[in-house]
All heavy atoms as an XYZ file, in Angstrom:
702
protein
N       0.854     -1.182      0.000
C       0.000      0.000      0.000
C       0.891      1.233      0.000
O       1.846      1.307      0.768
C      -0.905     -0.020      1.248
C      -1.782      1.205      1.384
S      -2.807      1.269      2.887
C      -3.739     -0.223      2.763
N       0.566      2.207     -0.859
C       1.370      3.425     -0.863
C       1.074      4.239      0.396
O       0.065      4.031      1.061
C       1.149      4.233     -2.146
C      -0.249      4.807     -2.269
O      -0.612      5.647     -1.428
O      -0.967      4.428     -3.214
N       1.963      5.154      0.696
C       1.860      5.874      1.968
C       0.653      6.797      2.035
O       0.099      7.003      3.116
C       3.143      6.665      2.261
O       3.439      7.513      1.146
C       4.310      5.741      2.518
N       0.219      7.342      0.899
C      -0.961      8.203      0.930
C      -2.197      7.407      1.334
O      -2.992      7.844      2.175
C      -1.168      8.875     -0.428
C      -2.351      9.847     -0.502
C      -2.214     10.960      0.529
C      -2.455     10.422     -1.899
N      -2.356      6.231      0.762
C      -3.498      5.393      1.146
C      -3.372      4.903      2.578
O      -4.376      4.790      3.282
C      -3.663      4.224      0.174
C      -4.279      4.659     -1.129
O      -5.075      5.582     -1.172
N      -3.898      4.012     -2.213
N      -2.155      4.632      3.029
C      -1.947      4.247      4.419
C      -2.354      5.391      5.339
O      -3.009      5.172      6.364
C      -0.491      3.861      4.666
C      -0.147      3.503      6.112
C      -0.934      2.276      6.582
C       1.340      3.259      6.260
N      -2.020      6.608      4.970
C      -2.392      7.774      5.768
C      -3.909      7.923      5.829
O      -4.479      8.124      6.905
C      -1.755      9.037      5.183
C      -2.006     10.349      5.911
C      -1.528     10.288      7.353
C      -1.324     11.483      5.171
N      -4.569      7.796      4.697
C      -6.035      7.884      4.673
C      -6.666      6.792      5.526
O      -7.581      7.049      6.305
C      -6.548      7.767      3.233
C      -6.269      8.966      2.374
C      -6.770      8.705      0.959
C      -6.443      9.832      0.016
N      -6.913      9.527     -1.358
N      -6.173      5.572      5.372
C      -6.726      4.445      6.120
C      -6.494      4.619      7.620
O      -7.396      4.402      8.425
C      -6.103      3.137      5.643
C      -6.630      1.927      6.376
C      -5.930      0.640      5.942
O      -4.815      0.653      5.446
N      -6.595     -0.474      6.145
N      -5.291      5.013      7.995
C      -4.970      5.216      9.411
C      -5.842      6.302     10.017
O      -6.405      6.130     11.102
C      -3.497      5.578      9.580
O      -2.671      4.540      9.139
N      -5.955      7.433      9.313
C      -6.759      8.534      9.829
C      -8.215      8.107      9.973
O      -8.865      8.403     10.977
C      -6.635      9.773      8.933
C      -7.369     10.949      9.489
C      -6.805     11.716     10.496
C      -8.630     11.279      9.044
C      -7.485     12.791     11.049
C      -9.324     12.348      9.582
C      -8.747     13.103     10.582
N      -8.728      7.384      8.985
C     -10.135      6.978      9.042
C     -10.403      6.040     10.219
O     -11.441      6.143     10.879
C     -10.579      6.341      7.726
O      -9.980      5.086      7.532
N      -9.472      5.133     10.488
C      -9.644      4.214     11.615
C      -9.645      4.961     12.944
O     -10.455      4.676     13.827
C      -8.538      3.160     11.599
C      -8.666      2.178     10.466
C      -7.457      1.274     10.334
O      -6.418      1.478     10.973
N      -7.566      0.263      9.486
N      -8.754      5.911     13.074
C      -8.678      6.710     14.298
C      -9.952      7.530     14.462
O     -10.542      7.592     15.542
C      -7.432      7.615     14.276
C      -6.163      6.761     14.330
C      -7.467      8.630     15.417
C      -4.907      7.504     13.938
N     -10.388      8.158     13.376
C     -11.584      8.992     13.401
C     -12.807      8.186     13.828
O     -13.560      8.601     14.718
C     -11.798      9.590     12.009
C     -12.852     10.659     11.847
C     -12.498     11.904     12.655
C     -12.996     11.019     10.375
N     -12.984      7.044     13.238
C     -14.132      6.185     13.554
C     -14.084      5.717     15.011
O     -15.087      5.777     15.724
C     -14.157      4.996     12.603
S     -15.574      3.913     12.838
N     -12.918      5.281     15.447
C     -12.777      4.782     16.823
C     -13.071      5.876     17.846
O     -13.783      5.638     18.830
C     -11.376      4.216     17.031
N     -12.541      7.072     17.608
C     -12.774      8.175     18.551
C     -14.248      8.585     18.557
O     -14.815      8.862     19.607
C     -11.902      9.381     18.212
C     -10.420      9.177     18.459
C     -10.102      8.967     19.919
C     -10.251     10.229     20.714
N      -9.942     10.063     22.138
N     -14.878      8.617     17.381
C     -16.295      8.982     17.308
C     -17.141      7.981     18.092
O     -18.011      8.367     18.874
C     -16.760      9.030     15.848
C     -18.247      9.316     15.705
C     -18.709      9.261     14.270
N     -18.515      7.959     13.642
C     -19.283      6.892     13.849
N     -20.293      6.945     14.700
N     -19.042      5.760     13.206
N     -16.865      6.707     17.887
C     -17.621      5.665     18.593
C     -17.379      5.724     20.093
O     -18.297      5.503     20.891
C     -17.274      4.297     18.027
C     -17.828      4.082     16.633
C     -17.391      2.791     15.981
O     -16.484      2.106     16.513
O     -17.966      2.453     14.926
N     -16.147      6.038     20.478
C     -15.809      6.175     21.900
C     -16.651      7.263     22.557
O     -17.045      7.146     23.715
C     -14.312      6.509     22.004
C     -13.753      6.618     23.380
C     -12.267      6.966     23.336
O     -11.509      6.275     22.641
O     -11.881      7.952     23.998
N     -16.923      8.331     21.805
C     -17.714      9.447     22.327
C     -19.214      9.277     22.094
O     -19.999     10.159     22.461
C     -17.232     10.760     21.682
C     -15.810     11.172     22.027
C     -15.380     12.360     21.180
C     -15.676     11.502     23.503
N     -19.601      8.174     21.468
C     -21.012      7.883     21.177
C     -21.693      8.960     20.330
O     -22.858      9.293     20.558
C     -21.809      7.655     22.474
C     -21.402      6.387     23.161
O     -21.193      5.362     22.516
N     -21.270      6.448     24.467
N     -20.957      9.498     19.345
C     -21.533     10.440     18.394
C     -21.917      9.686     17.132
O     -21.224      8.759     16.723
C     -20.531     11.527     17.999
C     -20.208     12.548     19.059
C     -18.915     13.031     19.198
C     -21.190     13.059     19.903
C     -18.601     13.980     20.152
C     -20.879     14.009     20.868
C     -19.585     14.468     20.982
O     -19.286     15.402     21.920
N     -22.992     10.113     16.505
C     -23.321      9.578     15.183
C     -22.431     10.281     14.157
O     -21.812     11.316     14.452
C     -24.796      9.839     14.853
O     -25.017     11.225     14.621
N     -22.387      9.733     12.967
C     -21.605     10.369     11.905
C     -22.192     11.744     11.578
O     -21.434     12.696     11.330
C     -21.575      9.475     10.669
C     -20.772      8.213     10.906
C     -20.926      7.189      9.817
O     -22.007      7.029      9.248
N     -19.845      6.483      9.526
N     -23.486     11.859     11.607
C     -24.146     13.133     11.328
C     -23.797     14.176     12.395
O     -23.555     15.343     12.084
C     -25.671     12.958     11.244
C     -26.137     12.142     10.063
C     -25.987     10.624     10.241
O     -25.713     10.144     11.372
O     -26.143      9.914      9.235
N     -23.787     13.747     13.666
C     -23.417     14.663     14.756
C     -21.982     15.142     14.598
O     -21.686     16.317     14.802
C     -23.580     13.983     16.109
C     -25.019     13.755     16.525
C     -25.132     12.903     17.775
O     -24.405     11.891     17.909
O     -25.979     13.261     18.627
N     -21.085     14.215     14.248
C     -19.682     14.601     14.057
C     -19.539     15.604     12.925
O     -18.802     16.583     13.043
C     -18.806     13.379     13.775
C     -18.309     12.688     15.001
S     -17.327     13.752     16.100
C     -15.954     14.191     15.040
N     -20.235     15.355     11.834
C     -20.166     16.274     10.695
C     -20.608     17.673     11.110
O     -19.929     18.668     10.814
C     -21.029     15.751      9.550
N     -21.723     17.732     11.825
C     -22.236     19.026     12.273
C     -21.257     19.709     13.219
O     -20.980     20.897     13.089
C     -23.587     18.831     12.961
C     -24.250     20.127     13.367
C     -25.615     19.922     14.001
O     -26.292     18.929     13.653
O     -25.984     20.746     14.848
N     -20.703     18.967     14.182
C     -19.768     19.539     15.144
C     -18.485     20.028     14.471
O     -17.853     20.968     14.936
C     -19.425     18.520     16.230
C     -20.572     18.243     17.181
C     -20.210     17.158     18.175
C     -21.341     16.863     19.127
N     -21.723     17.967     19.985
N     -18.096     19.373     13.364
C     -16.865     19.735     12.647
C     -17.117     20.753     11.537
O     -16.183     21.134     10.816
C     -16.218     18.484     12.052
S     -15.608     17.353     13.297
N     -18.372     21.183     11.398
C     -18.759     22.194     10.398
C     -18.480     21.732      8.965
O     -17.999     22.500      8.134
C     -18.068     23.529     10.673
S     -18.434     24.196     12.297
N     -18.774     20.456      8.696
C     -18.660     19.919      7.341
C     -19.930     19.139      7.033
O     -20.709     18.825      7.935
C     -17.419     19.009      7.159
C     -17.437     17.825      8.136
C     -16.128     19.819      7.307
C     -16.300     16.823      7.936
N     -20.121     18.832      5.762
C     -21.305     18.064      5.394
C     -21.158     16.618      5.853
O     -20.043     16.138      6.088
C     -21.514     18.101      3.879
O     -20.518     17.329      3.222
N     -22.287     15.952      5.960
C     -22.256     14.532      6.324
C     -21.471     13.748      5.282
O     -20.691     12.856      5.630
C     -23.687     13.976      6.459
O     -24.369     14.732      7.471
C     -23.676     12.510      6.853
N     -21.638     14.068      4.004
C     -20.908     13.382      2.926
C     -19.400     13.555      3.107
O     -18.643     12.605      2.976
C     -21.358     13.891      1.557
C     -20.559     13.403      0.379
C     -20.521     11.906      0.153
N     -21.791     11.245      0.287
C     -21.922      9.964      0.638
N     -20.885      9.213      0.878
N     -23.104      9.427      0.756
N     -18.952     14.775      3.415
C     -17.521     15.015      3.633
C     -17.023     14.178      4.807
O     -15.948     13.593      4.741
C     -17.252     16.496      3.903
C     -17.374     17.374      2.681
C     -17.279     18.840      3.053
O     -18.067     19.340      3.861
N     -16.321     19.522      2.472
N     -17.796     14.133      5.873
C     -17.383     13.349      7.032
C     -17.302     11.867      6.681
O     -16.343     11.184      7.043
C     -18.321     13.561      8.236
C     -17.829     12.783      9.409
C     -16.821     13.292     10.208
C     -18.287     11.501      9.662
C     -16.291     12.547     11.253
C     -17.765     10.742     10.700
C     -16.770     11.277     11.487
O     -16.232     10.525     12.504
N     -18.327     11.358      5.988
C     -18.316      9.949      5.598
C     -17.098      9.621      4.737
O     -16.484      8.569      4.901
C     -19.604      9.599      4.847
C     -20.878      9.586      5.693
C     -22.108      9.408      4.798
C     -20.827      8.506      6.741
N     -16.735     10.524      3.833
C     -15.555     10.300      3.004
C     -14.280     10.227      3.840
O     -13.378      9.447      3.533
C     -15.424     11.384      1.935
C     -16.435     11.229      0.819
O     -17.037     10.171      0.642
N     -16.643     12.290      0.068
N     -14.216     11.020      4.909
C     -13.064     10.949      5.812
C     -13.051      9.616      6.552
O     -12.027      8.944      6.636
C     -13.100     12.099      6.831
C     -12.903     13.508      6.314
C     -13.115     14.501      7.443
C     -11.518     13.666      5.702
N     -14.196      9.244      7.074
C     -14.267      8.031      7.884
C     -14.108      6.755      7.043
O     -13.690      5.728      7.553
C     -15.578      7.998      8.674
C     -15.509      7.048      9.839
C     -16.651      7.189     10.814
O     -16.654      8.172     11.596
O     -17.533      6.313     10.805
N     -14.413      6.850      5.766
C     -14.256      5.689      4.875
C     -12.891      5.678      4.194
O     -12.627      4.809      3.361
C     -15.373      5.661      3.833
C     -16.704      5.332      4.419
N     -17.296      4.099      4.325
C     -17.558      6.085      5.156
C     -18.445      4.106      4.958
N     -18.626      5.295      5.478
N     -12.032      6.645      4.540
C     -10.681      6.663      3.988
C     -10.591      7.123      2.549
O      -9.605      6.854      1.867
N     -11.600      7.840      2.077
C     -11.589      8.313      0.697
C     -10.862      9.643      0.549
O     -10.300      9.927     -0.510
C     -13.019      8.446      0.161
C     -13.838      7.151      0.160
C     -15.264      7.434     -0.283
C     -13.171      6.106     -0.719
N     -10.891     10.456      1.587
C     -10.254     11.777      1.569
C      -9.495     12.009      2.869
O      -9.733     11.334      3.867
C     -11.296     12.889      1.416
C     -12.007     12.858      0.098
O     -11.439     12.476     -0.918
N     -13.270     13.252      0.099
N      -8.643     13.009      2.826
C      -7.990     13.509      4.035
C      -8.625     14.858      4.376
O      -9.102     15.561      3.491
C      -6.490     13.675      3.803
C      -5.706     12.377      3.699
C      -4.275     12.641      3.257
C      -5.723     11.623      5.015
N      -8.628     15.237      5.638
C      -9.254     16.502      6.015
C      -8.404     17.701      5.602
O      -7.181     17.604      5.483
C      -9.328     16.406      7.542
C      -8.174     15.540      7.914
C      -8.070     14.534      6.799
N      -9.087     18.819      5.397
C      -8.364     20.076      5.251
C      -7.774     20.419      6.621
O      -8.167     19.834      7.642
C      -9.311     21.214      4.822
O     -10.266     21.431      5.876
C      -9.997     20.907      3.507
N      -6.886     21.370      6.654
C      -6.304     21.754      7.935
C      -7.384     22.278      8.872
O      -7.410     21.936     10.058
C      -5.196     22.796      7.745
C      -4.497     23.125      9.016
C      -3.623     22.219      9.599
C      -4.723     24.327      9.665
C      -2.983     22.504     10.797
C      -4.085     24.624     10.861
C      -3.218     23.714     11.426
N      -8.303     23.082      8.354
C      -9.378     23.621      9.185
C     -10.235     22.499      9.768
O     -10.582     22.531     10.952
C     -10.248     24.565      8.364
C     -11.377     25.192      9.162
C     -12.198     26.160      8.337
O     -12.003     26.299      7.133
N     -13.131     26.833      8.976
N     -10.554     21.507      8.960
C     -11.348     20.380      9.453
C     -10.571     19.588     10.491
O     -11.133     19.153     11.495
C     -11.785     19.476      8.287
O     -12.565     20.254      7.372
C     -12.603     18.291      8.777
N      -9.276     19.420     10.282
C      -8.441     18.721     11.258
C      -8.438     19.461     12.595
O      -8.534     18.840     13.657
C      -7.018     18.549     10.731
C      -6.061     17.771     11.620
C      -6.566     16.356     11.874
C      -4.680     17.740     10.981
N      -8.363     20.772     12.550
C      -8.432     21.578     13.776
C      -9.785     21.363     14.453
O      -9.851     21.129     15.663
C      -8.188     23.072     13.470
C      -8.524     23.935     14.686
C      -6.761     23.307     13.027
N     -10.866     21.410     13.673
C     -12.204     21.204     14.241
C     -12.341     19.821     14.876
O     -12.894     19.685     15.965
C     -13.274     21.393     13.167
C     -13.391     22.822     12.691
O     -12.844     23.736     13.291
N     -14.076     23.020     11.589
N     -11.827     18.800     14.204
C     -11.879     17.443     14.744
C     -11.110     17.369     16.057
O     -11.570     16.777     17.031
C     -11.340     16.424     13.727
C     -12.307     16.299     12.543
C     -11.091     15.064     14.380
C     -11.742     15.539     11.355
N      -9.944     17.972     16.097
C      -9.135     17.969     17.319
C      -9.857     18.645     18.472
O      -9.796     18.181     19.611
C      -7.794     18.669     17.076
O      -7.026     17.940     16.170
N     -10.559     19.723     18.174
C     -11.312     20.429     19.209
C     -12.480     19.578     19.699
O     -12.703     19.438     20.906
C     -11.792     21.803     18.695
C     -10.583     22.729     18.506
C     -12.820     22.422     19.636
C     -10.888     24.008     17.747
N     -13.225     18.984     18.775
C     -14.370     18.148     19.144
C     -13.916     16.958     19.985
O     -14.537     16.622     20.989
C     -15.138     17.670     17.882
C     -16.172     16.613     18.240
C     -15.787     18.855     17.168
N     -12.817     16.323     19.579
C     -12.310     15.149     20.298
C     -11.494     15.518     21.530
O     -11.141     14.656     22.326
C     -11.445     14.289     19.396
C     -12.196     13.490     18.367
C     -11.542     13.028     17.246
C     -13.531     13.180     18.516
C     -12.206     12.275     16.288
C     -14.208     12.433     17.566
C     -13.533     11.983     16.449
N     -11.181     16.805     21.654
C     -10.343     17.291     22.750
C      -9.006     16.548     22.796
O      -8.566     16.082     23.855
C     -11.082     17.188     24.089
C     -12.328     18.055     24.142
C     -13.070     17.973     25.458
O     -12.687     17.192     26.354
O     -14.067     18.707     25.589
N      -8.381     16.424     21.617
C      -7.051     15.816     21.522
C      -6.121     16.752     20.742
O      -6.569     17.516     19.892
C      -7.064     14.433     20.829
C      -7.847     13.426     21.626
C      -7.581     14.521     19.418
N      -4.844     16.677     21.056
C      -3.840     17.465     20.359
C      -3.453     16.773     19.056
O      -3.613     15.565     18.906
C      -2.598     17.645     21.227
C      -2.894     18.475     22.454
O      -3.706     19.389     22.418
N      -2.245     18.156     23.554
N      -2.893     17.547     18.143
C      -2.431     16.988     16.877
C      -1.433     15.863     17.089
O      -1.417     14.899     16.335
C      -1.765     18.053     16.003
C      -2.715     19.074     15.468
C      -2.525     20.407     15.739
C      -3.789     18.716     14.672
C      -3.384     21.366     15.230
C      -4.662     19.652     14.164
C      -4.455     20.990     14.441
N      -0.589     15.994     18.097
C       0.454     14.984     18.301
C      -0.132     13.608     18.595
O       0.469     12.587     18.273
C       1.450     15.399     19.377
C       0.824     15.634     20.738
O      -0.384     15.913     20.816
O       1.561     15.553     21.731
N      -1.339     13.558     19.156
C      -1.998     12.270     19.379
C      -2.329     11.624     18.036
O      -2.034     10.446     17.812
C      -3.294     12.435     20.217
C      -3.003     13.068     21.571
C      -4.035     11.108     20.344
C      -2.171     12.218     22.501
N      -2.926     12.414     17.117
C      -3.215     11.894     15.782
C      -1.927     11.437     15.099
O      -1.869     10.353     14.526
C      -3.881     12.956     14.896
C      -5.343     13.134     15.152
C      -5.842     14.353     15.580
C      -6.235     12.095     14.936
C      -7.193     14.536     15.805
C      -7.597     12.266     15.159
C      -8.078     13.493     15.593
N      -0.908     12.273     15.169
C       0.352     11.942     14.498
C       0.985     10.683     15.054
O       1.423      9.811     14.294
C       1.333     13.115     14.614
C       0.966     14.366     13.847
C       1.954     15.486     14.150
C       0.902     14.099     12.363
N       1.025     10.547     16.359
C       1.658      9.366     16.939
C       0.887      8.091     16.589
O       1.491      7.055     16.299
C       1.827      9.508     18.451
O       0.584      9.608     19.094
N      -0.441      8.154     16.570
C      -1.236      6.987     16.202
C      -1.034      6.615     14.736
O      -0.940      5.431     14.396
C      -2.722      7.240     16.480
C      -3.116      7.331     17.951
C      -4.559      7.802     18.092
C      -2.917      5.997     18.648
N      -0.934      7.609     13.873
C      -0.714      7.348     12.449
C       0.674      6.771     12.222
O       0.851      5.819     11.457
C      -0.951      8.636     11.630
C      -2.455      8.941     11.606
C      -0.397      8.503     10.217
C      -2.803     10.310     11.080
N       1.673      7.287     12.900
C       3.039      6.765     12.775
C       3.106      5.331     13.286
O       3.751      4.475     12.678
C       4.041      7.688     13.506
C       4.157      9.003     12.726
C       5.403      7.015     13.657
C       4.877     10.099     13.485
N       2.409      5.043     14.389
C       2.369      3.674     14.921
C       1.812      2.685     13.904
O       2.168      1.515     13.914
C       1.505      3.616     16.189
C       2.165      4.158     17.416
C       1.223      4.156     18.614
O       0.175      3.481     18.574
O       1.533      4.861     19.586
N       0.927      3.163     13.038
C       0.326      2.286     12.040
C       1.196      2.141     10.786
O       0.789      1.503      9.825
C      -1.071      2.778     11.678
C      -2.025      2.642     12.849
C      -3.465      2.923     12.466
O      -3.841      2.871     11.309
N      -4.275      3.215     13.462
N       2.390      2.731     10.809
C       3.338      2.493      9.731
C       3.540      3.615      8.738
O       4.213      3.435      7.725
N       2.988      4.786      8.989
C       3.160      5.892      8.049
C       4.586      6.416      8.091
O       5.177      6.583      9.145
C       2.182      7.028      8.368
C       2.349      8.202      7.435
C       1.833      8.153      6.150
C       3.047      9.324      7.834
C       2.010      9.209      5.285
C       3.220     10.390      6.971
C       2.701     10.328      5.700
O       2.884     11.377      4.845
N       5.146      6.688      6.905
C       6.466      7.307      6.760
C       6.327      8.560      5.920
O       5.352      8.717      5.186
C       7.444      6.354      6.061
C       7.815      5.192      6.936
O       8.143      5.370      8.097
N       7.734      3.981      6.390
N       7.316      9.430      5.964
C       7.341     10.629      5.137
C       7.281     10.214      3.682
O       7.953      9.273      3.252
C       8.616     11.461      5.416
C       8.696     12.642      4.475
C       8.644     11.924      6.867
N       6.465     10.916      2.885
C       6.365     10.543      1.478
C       6.821     11.688      0.593
O       6.834     12.845      1.000
C       4.925     10.171      1.136
C       3.940     11.291      1.211
S       2.321     10.672      0.764
C       1.334     12.054      1.200
N       7.222     11.337     -0.623
C       7.603     12.367     -1.581
C       6.373     12.800     -2.377
O       5.259     12.365     -2.118
C       8.732     11.868     -2.502
C       8.312     10.688     -3.371
O       7.099     10.480     -3.575
O       9.208      9.982     -3.848
N       6.558     13.683     -3.363
C       5.430     14.230     -4.114
C       4.656     13.175     -4.897
O       3.507     13.372     -5.236
C       5.931     15.312     -5.059
C       6.435     16.536     -4.346
C       6.930     17.573     -5.324
C       7.518     18.758     -4.577
N       8.092     19.730     -5.479
N       5.282     12.052     -5.191
C       4.597     10.997     -5.953
C       3.628     10.208     -5.087
O       2.852      9.419     -5.597
C       5.628     10.043     -6.569
O       6.266      9.293     -5.565
N       3.702     10.376     -3.767
C       2.828      9.635     -2.869
C       3.455      8.364     -2.354
O       2.803      7.547     -1.750
N       4.740      8.156     -2.617
C       5.430      6.973     -2.159
C       6.563      7.357     -1.219
O       7.193      8.375     -1.371
C       5.997      6.175     -3.343
C       4.915      5.610     -4.214
C       4.495      6.274     -5.339
C       4.301      4.399     -3.879
C       3.484      5.755     -6.144
C       3.294      3.877     -4.663
C       2.877      4.563     -5.793
N       6.832      6.492     -0.233
C       7.887      6.739      0.746
C       9.255      6.576      0.107
O       9.445      5.918     -0.858
C       7.762      5.776      1.911
């Protein structure tokens, strides 16, 4: 798997797990993060990565720092990638 897809997959797994931990529906999360339900579903299904603004909103809703997201993604095997999307 290329690193971009690994990043999407890792982020989506973390997002889903944290949402379920807080007992929010996908619709509630979308509303709290100020994005459409479709945009949220695409994040949770690993189809897209969040914009920086959405990432900030998610961090605020989950009450977690960016470093928590980063450390969890790195634990799942993410490495720095070049412009082609490969490590």
